[in-house]
C-alpha positions as a printed Julia matrix, in Angstrom:
425×3 Matrix{Float64}:
 -45.89   -1.29   27.54
 -46.58   -0.21   23.96
 -43.93    2.5    24.23
 -41.35   -0.01   25.48
 -42.21   -2.39   22.63
 -41.91    0.39   20.04
 -38.53    1.48   21.44
 -37.35   -2.14   21.42
 -38.38   -2.62   17.78
 -36.76    0.67   16.75
 -33.51   -0.3    18.48
 -33.47   -3.57   16.56
 -34.05   -1.77   13.28
 -31.39    0.86   14.01
 -28.8    -1.71   15.13
 -29.57   -3.89   12.12
 -29.21   -1.02    9.68
 -25.98    0.28   11.21
 -24.45   -3.21   11.41
 -24.58   -3.66    7.64
 -23.42   -0.17    6.67
 -20.26   -0.58    4.54
 -17.2     1.13    6.03
 -13.46    1.14    5.34
 -13.81    1.12    1.54
 -10.6     0.23   -0.29
  -9.54   -0.2    -3.91
  -6.78   -2.49   -5.17
  -5.3    -3.73   -8.42
  -5.83   -7.35   -9.47
  -3.72   -9.51  -11.76
  -5.66   -8.12  -14.74
  -5.23   -4.53  -15.84
  -8.9    -4.16  -16.84
 -10.09   -4.93  -13.29
 -10.28   -3.18   -9.92
 -11.05   -4.84   -6.6
 -13.39   -3.12   -4.11
 -13.27   -4.26   -0.48
 -15.16   -3.04    2.59
 -16.19   -4.12    6.09
 -19.52   -4.59    7.83
 -20.3    -5.66   11.38
 -23.0    -8.11   10.28
 -22.99   -9.95    6.97
 -24.97   -8.34    4.17
 -27.69  -10.55    2.76
 -26.88   -9.8    -0.87
 -23.84   -7.51   -1.17
 -23.28   -5.91   -4.54
 -21.2    -3.18   -6.19
 -22.92   -1.02   -8.78
 -20.66    0.79  -11.25
 -20.77    2.83  -14.43
 -18.61    5.25  -16.4
 -21.23    7.94  -15.83
 -22.64    9.31  -12.6
 -25.76    7.42  -11.49
 -28.35    7.19   -8.74
 -28.03    3.86   -6.87
 -31.17    1.76   -6.97
 -32.78    3.87   -9.68
 -30.52    3.98  -12.74
 -29.72    0.85  -14.7
 -25.99    0.19  -14.25
 -23.55   -2.72  -14.05
 -23.67   -4.82  -10.9
 -21.13   -7.29   -9.47
 -22.08   -9.59   -6.6
 -19.6    -9.58   -3.73
 -18.02  -12.33   -1.63
 -18.39  -12.25    2.16
 -15.44  -13.35    4.33
 -14.82  -13.78    8.06
 -11.93  -13.03   10.37
 -10.55  -16.05   12.19
  -8.28  -14.16   14.59
  -9.32  -14.01   18.24
 -10.77  -10.59   19.06
 -11.64   -9.67   15.47
 -15.22   -9.87   14.23
 -17.26   -8.65   11.3
 -17.05   -9.35    7.61
 -14.55   -8.14    5.04
 -16.52   -8.17    1.78
 -15.08   -7.88   -1.7
 -15.96   -7.7    -5.38
 -13.92   -7.36   -8.58
 -15.08   -4.9   -11.22
 -14.27   -6.39  -14.63
 -14.14   -5.27  -18.25
 -12.98   -1.75  -17.42
 -11.81    0.6   -20.16
  -8.43    2.3   -19.96
  -7.93    5.89  -18.82
 -11.59    6.12  -17.81
 -13.31    7.49  -14.74
 -15.74    5.07  -13.1
 -18.37    5.68  -10.46
 -19.39    2.97   -7.99
 -21.64    2.36   -5.01
 -21.71   -0.47   -2.47
 -25.03   -1.84   -1.39
 -27.3    -4.57   -0.13
 -29.41   -5.63   -3.09
 -32.04   -7.33   -0.93
 -32.89   -4.17    1.03
 -32.1    -1.79   -1.84
 -29.75    0.23    0.39
 -26.58    1.73   -1.03
 -23.59    3.79   -0.01
 -22.56    7.13   -1.4
 -21.21    7.08   -4.94
 -17.4     6.96   -5.1
 -15.14    7.19   -8.15
 -11.75    6.11   -9.47
  -9.84    6.34  -12.75
  -8.18    3.47  -14.6
  -4.71    3.49  -16.17
  -3.45    2.23  -19.5
  -4.13   -1.4   -20.35
  -1.41   -3.66  -21.78
   1.22   -0.93  -22.1
   4.13   -2.63  -23.87
   7.44   -1.94  -25.57
   9.14   -0.04  -22.75
   6.88    2.98  -23.19
   5.58    4.85  -20.17
   2.39    6.88  -19.99
   3.2     9.6   -17.41
   1.71    9.24  -13.93
   2.38   10.02  -10.26
   1.98    7.77   -7.24
   2.42    8.37   -3.53
   4.41    6.02   -1.31
   4.91    5.96    2.45
   5.21    3.59    5.38
   4.73    3.33    9.13
   1.42    5.22    9.28
  -0.95    4.46   12.13
  -4.06    5.68   13.86
  -3.68    7.73   17.01
  -0.67    9.66   18.14
  -0.48   13.39   18.64
   0.09   16.26   16.26
   2.31   15.34   13.35
   2.95   11.91   14.9
  -0.37   10.62   13.53
  -1.9     9.71   10.2
  -4.12   12.8    10.12
  -1.78   15.11    8.21
  -0.64   12.49    5.72
  -4.21   11.51    4.87
  -5.31   15.14    4.6
  -2.39   16.05    2.35
  -2.86   12.97    0.16
  -6.53   13.81   -0.19
  -5.67   17.36   -1.22
  -3.37   15.96   -3.92
  -5.6    13.02   -4.86
  -6.61   14.35   -8.28
  -2.94   14.32   -9.29
  -2.26   10.78   -8.07
  -2.74    7.44   -9.82
  -2.48    5.26   -6.7
  -0.85    4.85   -3.27
   1.59    2.31   -1.84
   1.79    1.82    1.93
   5.01   -0.08    2.65
   3.94   -1.8     5.85
   3.22   -1.01    9.49
  -0.43   -0.2     8.99
  -2.61    1.22   11.81
  -0.28    0.31   14.73
  -2.99   -1.79   16.33
  -0.52   -3.8    18.44
   1.06   -1.13   20.62
   0.14   -2.53   24.07
   1.13   -5.8    25.67
  -2.54   -6.89   25.59
  -2.74   -6.38   21.81
   0.79   -7.36   20.77
  -0.25  -10.83   19.6
  -3.84  -10.51   18.34
  -4.04   -6.79   17.63
  -6.79   -4.3    18.48
  -9.71   -4.24   16.04
 -10.94   -0.88   17.29
  -7.65    0.78   16.31
  -7.5    -1.27   13.09
 -10.98   -0.16   12.03
 -10.41    3.44   13.08
  -7.36    3.57   10.85
  -9.23    2.06    7.92
 -12.02    4.6     8.37
  -9.51    7.44    8.61
  -8.0     6.64    5.2
 -11.4     6.06    3.56
 -11.42    9.46    1.76
  -8.22    8.36   -0.02
  -8.59    4.56   -0.28
 -12.12    4.74   -1.75
 -10.93    7.06   -4.53
  -7.38    5.85   -5.24
  -5.93    2.36   -5.44
  -4.25    1.57   -2.09
  -1.57   -1.14   -2.35
   0.25   -2.54    0.68
   2.89   -4.93    1.94
   3.09   -6.27    5.51
   5.29   -4.82    8.24
   6.24   -6.13   11.66
   3.29   -4.27   13.25
   0.83   -6.07   10.94
   1.58   -9.67   11.88
  -0.66  -10.0    14.98
  -0.82  -13.77   15.17
  -0.52  -15.15   11.67
  -1.11  -12.21    9.28
  -4.63  -13.43    8.52
  -6.18  -10.1     9.56
  -3.8    -8.3     7.23
  -4.49  -10.68    4.34
  -8.28  -10.52    4.68
  -8.2    -6.76    4.95
  -5.73   -6.07    2.16
  -6.58   -8.35   -0.75
  -3.53   -7.88   -2.92
  -3.04   -9.68   -6.28
  -1.07  -12.6    -4.84
  -1.08  -16.18   -6.1
  -2.84  -17.3    -2.9
  -4.13  -14.57   -0.6
  -4.54  -16.89    2.4
  -0.93  -18.08    2.18
   1.39  -15.49    0.63
   1.86  -11.74    0.74
   4.05  -11.03   -2.3
   2.86   -9.99   -5.73
   3.55   -7.81   -8.76
   1.53   -5.59  -11.07
   2.08   -3.36  -14.07
   0.87    0.19  -14.43
   1.35    2.44  -17.48
   4.49    0.61  -18.56
   6.15    0.24  -15.13
   6.56   -3.06  -13.26
   5.96   -2.99   -9.48
   7.01   -5.84   -7.17
   5.78   -5.96   -3.58
   7.52   -8.44   -1.27
   7.3    -9.39    2.41
  10.24   -8.8     4.72
   8.17  -10.56    7.41
   8.29  -13.98    5.71
  11.04  -16.39    4.82
  13.15  -14.69    2.16
  16.18  -17.0     2.25
  17.37  -18.74   -0.95
  15.2   -21.75   -1.87
  12.23  -20.37    0.08
   8.97  -20.04   -1.82
   9.17  -16.24   -1.7
  12.76  -16.09   -2.91
  11.94  -18.42   -5.79
   8.88  -16.35   -6.71
  10.83  -13.07   -6.63
  13.54  -14.36   -8.94
  11.03  -15.9   -11.36
   8.97  -12.7   -11.49
  11.99  -10.47  -12.1
  13.51  -12.88  -14.6
  10.32  -13.27  -16.62
   9.58   -9.57  -16.73
  13.11   -8.43  -17.48
  13.63  -11.0   -20.27
  10.62   -9.57  -22.12
  11.08   -5.95  -21.09
  14.78   -5.04  -21.0
  14.19   -1.29  -20.91
  11.22   -0.89  -18.54
  11.44    0.53  -15.04
  11.15   -1.98  -12.18
  10.2    -0.65   -8.75
  10.36   -3.03   -5.79
   9.02   -2.32   -2.31
   8.94   -3.97    1.11
   8.73   -2.88    4.72
  12.35   -3.31    5.8
  15.21   -1.48    4.03
  18.51   -2.78    2.7
  20.22    0.51    3.56
  19.52    2.91    6.41
  21.58    4.94    8.86
  19.34    5.95   11.75
  20.59    4.91   15.18
  18.52    1.77   15.47
  19.17   -1.97   15.57
  18.04   -2.71   12.01
  20.42   -0.09   10.64
  23.38   -1.51   12.53
  24.87   -3.78    9.88
  27.35   -5.41   12.27
  24.88   -6.52   14.95
  21.49   -7.3    13.34
  21.78  -10.8    11.89
  18.28  -10.78   10.39
  19.29   -7.64    8.47
  22.44   -9.39    7.24
  20.37  -12.35    6.03
  17.91  -10.05    4.28
  20.65   -8.26    2.35
  22.58  -11.45    1.62
  19.48  -13.24    0.3
  17.96  -10.58   -1.92
  20.26   -7.73   -2.87
  21.96   -9.72   -5.62
  18.57  -10.23   -7.32
  18.06   -6.46   -7.5
  21.41   -6.07   -9.21
  21.04   -9.13  -11.45
  17.67   -8.06  -12.84
  18.22   -4.31  -13.02
  15.72   -3.23  -10.35
  15.76    0.54  -10.61
  14.48    1.53   -7.17
  13.74   -0.16   -3.85
  11.34    1.68   -1.51
  10.86    0.78    2.16
   9.93    2.05    5.6
  10.58    0.52    9.05
  12.87    3.35   10.13
  10.79    6.4    11.06
  12.77    8.77    8.89
  13.52    9.36    5.23
  16.81    8.97    3.42
  18.02    7.97   -0.02
  21.12    6.27   -1.3
  23.22    6.8    -4.35
  22.95    3.89   -6.82
  24.38    1.18   -4.56
  25.29   -2.5    -4.57
  27.14   -4.46   -1.91
  27.59   -1.32    0.15
  29.37    0.57   -2.62
  28.0     3.48   -4.68
  28.03    2.73   -8.41
  27.11    5.43  -10.89
  25.03    8.55  -10.48
  21.35    9.49  -10.6
  21.81   10.45  -14.26
  23.63    7.18  -15.01
  22.72    4.57  -12.37
  24.7     1.36  -12.33
  22.86   -0.18   -9.38
  19.59    0.11   -7.47
  18.64    3.36   -5.72
  17.21    2.8    -2.24
  14.8     5.14   -0.46
  13.29    4.79    3.01
  10.09    6.69    3.73
   8.77    5.4     7.07
   7.35    8.84    7.76
   3.58    8.43    7.46
   3.07    9.35   11.11
   2.38    7.1    14.11
   2.22    7.1    17.89
   5.83    5.94   18.26
   7.13    9.16   16.71
  10.11    9.6    14.41
  13.79    8.84   14.81
  16.1    11.83   15.0
  19.57   10.37   15.56
  21.91    9.2    12.82
  25.07    7.19   12.45
  27.96    8.95   10.66
  27.08    9.33    6.98
  27.9     6.12    5.06
  29.67    6.24    1.68
  26.49    5.06   -0.07
  24.42    7.91    1.36
  23.32   10.79   -0.83
  23.55   13.05    2.19
  19.8    13.55    2.3
  18.52   12.37    5.7
  15.48   13.87    7.44
  13.14   13.07   10.33
  10.12   15.07    9.18
   6.82   13.28    8.7
   5.5    13.19    5.16
   5.33   11.01    2.06
   7.07   10.4    -1.23
   5.86   11.19   -4.72
   7.21    9.18   -7.62
   6.62   10.89  -10.95
   7.17    8.88  -14.13
   7.87   11.56  -16.72
   8.61    9.32  -19.71
  10.21    5.97  -20.54
  13.67    7.02  -19.36
  13.13    9.6   -16.6
  11.4     9.74  -13.23
  11.54   12.13  -10.32
  11.35   11.5    -6.59
   9.92   14.14   -4.29
   9.46   14.21   -0.53
   6.46   16.16    0.74
   6.65   17.42    4.33
   3.37   17.13    6.2
   3.86   20.3     8.21
   3.04   22.51    5.2
   2.3    19.99    2.42
   5.25   21.25    0.4
   8.06   19.49   -1.46
  11.34   19.77    0.47
  13.45   17.34   -1.57
  13.51   16.44   -5.27
  15.8    14.44   -7.54
  15.59   13.3   -11.16
  16.64    9.77  -12.05
  17.48    8.39  -15.49
  16.71    4.75  -16.31
  19.89    2.81  -15.68
  21.25   -0.29  -17.35
  23.26   -2.71  -15.19
């Protein structure tokens, strides 16, 4: 009887301890450049969640360091449980490495110590401090061989010391691949994906936008997992941020984007306000669905997909009007890039762009595999079209020049590279 009682007590202790272990650690920008958001997940709610941080390595629970209390949230989607938990680290110095640990202050238990590095703060005047980011879409947990997230995550981790942050342009985890999970999603797959990217997302900022595989029922799982710097995280999924002199705008192709919609109005106001004060800065916009693509697939068929027609009709003129330099997307499981293009016509060159350059990079790896068939090459196409899995690297060299590189997962090497000069149009 005593043995049974001891085993029972130990099982309670073990289950309790494991249920509050922080997993799926993620970093994100906020609206303020001297802040970083830390988010994680636990099965049971922590009693007193806290993030400890310092600009020097420390021992959690022993050294005196800064501490920020965290906010505990709940999922309200059927089939999802547990507690996304988040805290914002404030008053950060620019170009500084910080160390942080997540813990439960009440029990004095803490995670491993992670680290990240901040960028420039309040970079103005069109000047760019050089940096490199990775960008990719359509990456999910599961799949086989190269059709999985394993190689992308491993290659990003290998390059992580050279990267400032990541952008995942929608279709995250692929947790809706069966008819049973198409509406509410599968939390096991969702959590497995989040754990799989933890080596990258706990060290580098990981920004996202929603894709069609992230909707589940009402996007609430996405929004409570990925706390982006929106005006209202429970209602909208579009936002912007500045990094080292470059303006980034993330929008949602899964929401109403028609003229007079709240998103359309926000996009135009954001672009107008930034461009009026910064006529010479780069603007990079990203979303899940592309304006231009040529794989044999419904979305790329401009004569038959009416949602695609509405998307282009509603938004492309804003890119041209406010001199958006590049638009990055996924959705098609391939990679291709356009010449500078507006209204289906190439205008200018990479050294003298007179319209936005569009790149699709839905090649992060997922169980659906890639698309290998192409329509005849359109006039706006650069000629570069591949079906290899991998990711993009965007290197901002100075205030007038950037390069785009595509890294193939199969050997973690660059197989495509172009240089782009800041255009005026």
